C-alpha positions as CSV (number, residue, x, y, z in Angstrom):
1,M,0.0,0.0,0.0
2,A,1.1,3.6,-0.6
3,S,2.8,5.4,2.2
4,K,1.2,8.4,3.9
5,V,2.7,11.8,3.8
6,G,3.1,13.5,7.1
7,K,2.0,17.1,7.8
8,P,4.8,19.7,8.2
9,A,5.7,21.0,11.6
10,G,5.6,24.7,12.4
11,R,4.6,27.5,10.1
12,Y,6.5,26.4,7.0
13,R,4.1,24.8,4.5
14,P,5.6,24.1,1.1
15,C,3.2,24.0,-1.8
16,P,2.1,20.3,-2.3
17,G,1.8,20.6,-6.0
18,P,1.4,22.7,-9.1
19,G,-1.0,25.6,-8.5
20,D,-1.7,24.5,-4.9
21,P,-5.1,22.9,-5.7
22,R,-7.7,22.8,-2.9
23,V,-9.9,20.3,-4.7
24,L,-8.8,17.5,-7.0
25,V,-11.3,15.4,-9.0
26,A,-9.9,12.0,-10.2
27,D,-12.0,9.8,-12.4
28,E,-10.7,6.2,-12.7
29,T,-7.2,7.5,-12.2
30,T,-5.6,4.1,-11.7
31,A,-7.4,2.2,-14.4
32,G,-5.0,0.3,-16.6
33,L,-1.9,1.0,-14.5
34,D,0.6,-1.6,-13.4
35,V,0.8,-2.3,-9.6
36,G,3.8,0.0,-9.0
37,S,2.3,3.0,-10.9
38,R,-1.0,2.4,-9.1
39,E,0.7,2.6,-5.7
40,R,2.5,5.8,-6.7
41,V,-0.7,7.5,-7.9
42,L,-2.5,6.4,-4.7
43,G,0.4,7.8,-2.7
44,L,0.2,11.1,-4.4
45,L,-3.6,11.3,-3.9
46,T,-3.4,10.3,-0.2
47,G,-0.5,12.7,0.2
48,L,-2.7,15.6,-1.1
49,A,-5.5,14.6,1.3
50,A,-2.9,14.7,4.2
51,W,-2.2,18.3,3.2
52,E,-5.9,19.1,3.9
53,R,-6.9,19.0,0.3
54,V,-10.2,17.6,-0.9
55,V,-9.6,14.6,-3.2
56,L,-12.7,13.2,-5.0
57,I,-12.1,9.9,-6.6
58,A,-14.5,8.0,-8.9
59,S,-13.5,4.3,-8.9
60,D,-14.7,0.8,-8.6
61,D,-11.2,-0.6,-7.8
62,P,-11.2,-2.2,-4.3
63,Q,-7.6,-1.1,-3.7
64,V,-8.5,2.6,-4.4
65,L,-11.6,2.4,-2.3
66,A,-9.6,0.9,0.6
67,A,-7.3,4.0,0.5
68,C,-10.2,6.4,0.9
69,S,-11.1,7.9,4.2
70,S,-14.8,8.3,3.2
71,L,-17.0,6.7,0.6
72,V,-20.2,7.8,-1.1
73,R,-22.0,5.1,-2.9
């Protein structure tokens, strides 16, 4: 499973990604990827969520669903 990204200590908060998105919508982002690439993508998405970003993922992949903190069915 992908590793989680920790929150920074103190006041220093580097930008987590291009444009510093507050909301990211991902539709079947891991479909067709090999296992290593899938874990890297899930690591990036869970890392953004750890930075207090909203990550909306549309997927029917059990591994992706297991990485989510909340599900809407």
